[in-house]
Structure formats: C-alpha cells, structure tokens
C-alpha positions in Angstrom: 88.0 -86.2 -60.5 88.5 -82.8 -60.8 88.8 -81.6 -57.8 85.9 -79.0 -57.0 86.4 -75.2 -57.7 84.9 -72.3 -55.0 85.0 -68.4 -54.7 85.6 -65.7 -52.4 84.4 -62.5 -52.7 85.3 -59.4 -50.9 83.4 -56.3 -51.3 85.5 -53.3 -52.1 83.2 -49.9 -51.4 81.5 -48.6 -52.6 80.4 -51.7 -54.9 84.1 -53.4 -56.6 83.7 -57.2 -55.2 86.9 -59.3 -56.2 86.5 -63.2 -56.3 89.5 -65.4 -56.2 88.9 -68.5 -57.9 90.7 -71.9 -56.5 91.1 -75.5 -56.4 89.7 -77.4 -52.8 92.9 -78.5 -53.2 94.6 -75.3 -51.7 92.5 -75.0 -48.8 94.7 -76.3 -46.0 91.7 -76.0 -42.9 88.2 -75.6 -43.0 85.8 -76.0 -39.7 83.6 -74.1 -38.1 86.0 -71.2 -37.1 88.2 -70.9 -40.0 88.5 -70.8 -43.5 92.7 -71.4 -44.5 93.7 -71.2 -48.9 97.2 -71.5 -49.9 97.1 -69.8 -53.6 100.3 -68.6 -55.4 101.3 -65.7 -56.9 104.1 -64.7 -58.9 106.9 -66.7 -57.1 105.1 -66.1 -53.5 102.4 -67.9 -51.7 99.7 -66.5 -50.2 97.9 -67.7 -47.3 95.0 -66.2 -46.3 93.7 -67.2 -42.4 89.5 -65.8 -42.7 87.1 -66.5 -40.1 83.4 -66.4 -39.1 83.5 -65.5 -35.7 86.2 -62.8 -36.1 86.0 -59.1 -37.8 89.2 -59.9 -39.9 90.8 -61.8 -42.3 95.0 -62.2 -42.9 97.1 -62.2 -46.0 101.1 -63.6 -45.4 102.9 -63.8 -47.6 105.5 -67.2 -48.0 108.5 -67.6 -50.0 108.2 -71.1 -51.7 109.9 -73.2 -49.2 108.7 -71.8 -46.4 109.9 -68.9 -45.2 108.3 -65.6 -44.3 108.4 -62.9 -47.0 108.6 -59.4 -46.5 106.5 -57.0 -48.4 107.8 -52.8 -48.0 105.7 -50.4 -47.7 104.8 -47.9 -45.2 106.2 -50.4 -42.7 108.0 -53.6 -43.6 106.1 -56.7 -43.7 104.8 -60.1 -43.9 101.3 -60.1 -43.1 98.2 -57.6 -43.9 95.8 -57.8 -42.2 92.0 -56.4 -42.9 89.3 -55.5 -40.7 86.1 -57.0 -42.1 83.1 -59.1 -41.4 83.2 -62.4 -40.2 83.2 -65.0 -43.5 80.1 -66.3 -45.0 79.0 -69.3 -47.8 76.6 -70.1 -49.8 77.2 -73.9 -51.7 80.5 -73.0 -53.1 80.8 -69.7 -53.0 83.0 -68.0 -50.1 81.7 -63.8 -48.6 83.4 -61.2 -47.0 83.1 -57.5 -46.7 86.4 -55.6 -47.0 85.8 -53.0 -43.3 88.5 -50.4 -45.5 91.2 -50.7 -41.9 94.5 -52.3 -42.9 96.7 -53.2 -40.3 99.7 -54.0 -41.3 102.4 -56.6 -38.7 106.4 -57.0 -39.0 107.4 -60.3 -39.5 107.8 -60.7 -35.6 104.3 -60.4 -35.6 104.3 -57.5 -33.6 105.3 -54.9 -35.5 102.7 -53.2 -37.0 100.7 -50.3 -38.7 96.8 -48.5 -39.0 96.4 -48.0 -42.2 92.8 -46.4 -43.9 90.8 -44.6 -41.3 90.0 -42.1 -43.3 88.5 -44.6 -45.6 86.5 -46.1 -42.9 85.0 -42.5 -42.6 84.5 -41.7 -45.8 82.5 -45.3 -46.2 80.4 -44.5 -42.7 79.5 -41.1 -43.9 78.9 -42.2 -47.4 76.3 -45.0 -46.0 78.0 -48.0 -47.3 78.3 -49.3 -44.0 75.8 -50.2 -41.3 75.9 -49.0 -37.8 76.3 -52.8 -37.1 79.2 -53.3 -39.5 80.3 -50.0 -37.9 80.5 -51.7 -34.7 81.9 -54.6 -35.7 84.9 -52.6 -37.9 85.9 -51.7 -33.9 85.6 -54.8 -32.2 88.1 -56.3 -34.9 90.5 -53.6 -35.3 90.2 -54.2 -31.5 90.8 -58.3 -31.0 93.4 -58.2 -33.7 95.7 -55.2 -31.8 95.0 -57.1 -28.6 96.7 -60.6 -30.1 99.2 -58.3 -31.6 100.2 -56.7 -27.8 100.1 -59.8 -26.1 101.0 -63.3 -28.0 102.1 -61.7 -31.3 100.4 -63.0 -34.1 102.9 -66.0 -35.4 102.0 -67.6 -32.6 98.0 -66.8 -32.5 98.9 -68.0 -36.4 100.4 -71.0 -35.6 97.5 -72.5 -32.9 95.1 -72.5 -36.2 97.0 -74.2 -39.1 101.3 -74.5 -37.8 103.0 -72.5 -40.5 105.4 -75.9 -41.5 106.3 -76.4 -44.5 104.7 -75.4 -48.0 102.2 -77.8 -50.0 100.2 -75.6 -52.3 99.9 -77.7 -55.5 101.3 -74.3 -57.8 98.6 -73.7 -59.0 98.2 -69.7 -59.8 95.9 -66.6 -58.2 92.5 -66.6 -60.6 91.6 -63.6 -59.8 89.1 -61.0 -61.3 86.5 -58.1 -60.1 83.0 -58.2 -60.3 79.7 -55.4 -59.5 77.8 -55.6 -56.7 74.4 -55.6 -58.7 76.6 -59.2 -59.6 76.7 -60.1 -56.5 73.4 -59.1 -55.1 73.9 -61.4 -51.5 77.0 -58.5 -51.1 74.3 -55.4 -50.5 74.0 -54.2 -47.4 70.4 -55.7 -47.0 71.0 -59.0 -48.1 74.3 -59.3 -46.4 72.6 -58.6 -43.3 70.5 -61.8 -42.8 74.2 -63.8 -43.4 76.8 -62.4 -41.2 76.9 -63.3 -37.7 75.4 -61.4 -35.0 77.1 -61.2 -31.7 
C-alpha cells in the first residue's frame, strides 16, 4: 500500500505559502502536542519539530550519520528556530504561520542569536499579523529563550524524541510555493478559527 502523503503549509507574510510535501514514512512522531518529520535535502537530513501547543517550531540539520551539521550564518548554527503560530491540521494538511522572528542556535544548544526583529515590526505596521498573534510571538520568543538559557535546546528536544540514529528513507524534499489566495484557510479571519487560544 502506498504511504499517505502530507503537506506542511507555512505562511510567510504577506502572501507566500511555502509547501513541503512528505510521506508518512518520514514522520518520526505525531501526537496531541508534536509533529516531527525528517526529509532529505541534498546530503543532509532536515528534522522539523512543530508543536500544537507552542509558539515556535525548530529545524535541525543533521548529517546522514546522525551528527549535527553546522551551517554558516550570523552565527554558526545547527538549529534554525522560527517563532510561529501553533500547528493546526485539516485532513492531510498541516498549517502554521511564520511570525518573522528567527533564533539561530549553535551546536551546543545554547549559543543563539535573535534575528528579523525589523520584519516583525513591519508585519505589525502593515496589519499582516493580528494582536493575538503578536502576543503569541512574544510568548514564543520568551519561552524559547528560557529553554536556551536553562536546560538547553538539545536536552529539550532529546526529551521529546531522542537523537538516536537517522531513519529517513532518503526521501528528498518536495518543496514549492503557493499564494495565500490558493490556501484560504491561512487568511487572517480564517486561521483565527484554528489557532489555539491561550
């Protein structure tokens, strides 16, 4: 039987929806709070942690042997954390909204740099982001920085799903873009029905 296909839809303001397509074979964990899936990008594995109850999601870059892969940037990092709305799911589609702030995290799971503050302010000024989402973004930023400064990101993630071996079937990333008009559920008035309250 052919594995079921899923679609992760991530809105980037003002209107770009980035879609990652993957099969159920790529899913490492899916429960009431968390979705984790692995996809192959060139010689790397991208492990994506997304949460139904948190205002951030986390991309972790791994070598095929399971070692953390360090990527150059404003700081050398192996985790790219997006401040985002909590995940919601309709049928075989997952959705969240990028709320502009990024936190790049080094291989020790603690060293970090917050980026894209200006983009967050632009989203507010242009009313692309609701007051509820603004508050959620600040909540997510505060929670994630607290994790980094206390237990550290590796311990936090390892407690959810241990970093023990990579079992990605080698399925390459299938990635494309849509306009928000094609994904109406992500328009502000619609998405407010699904994003968790509180």
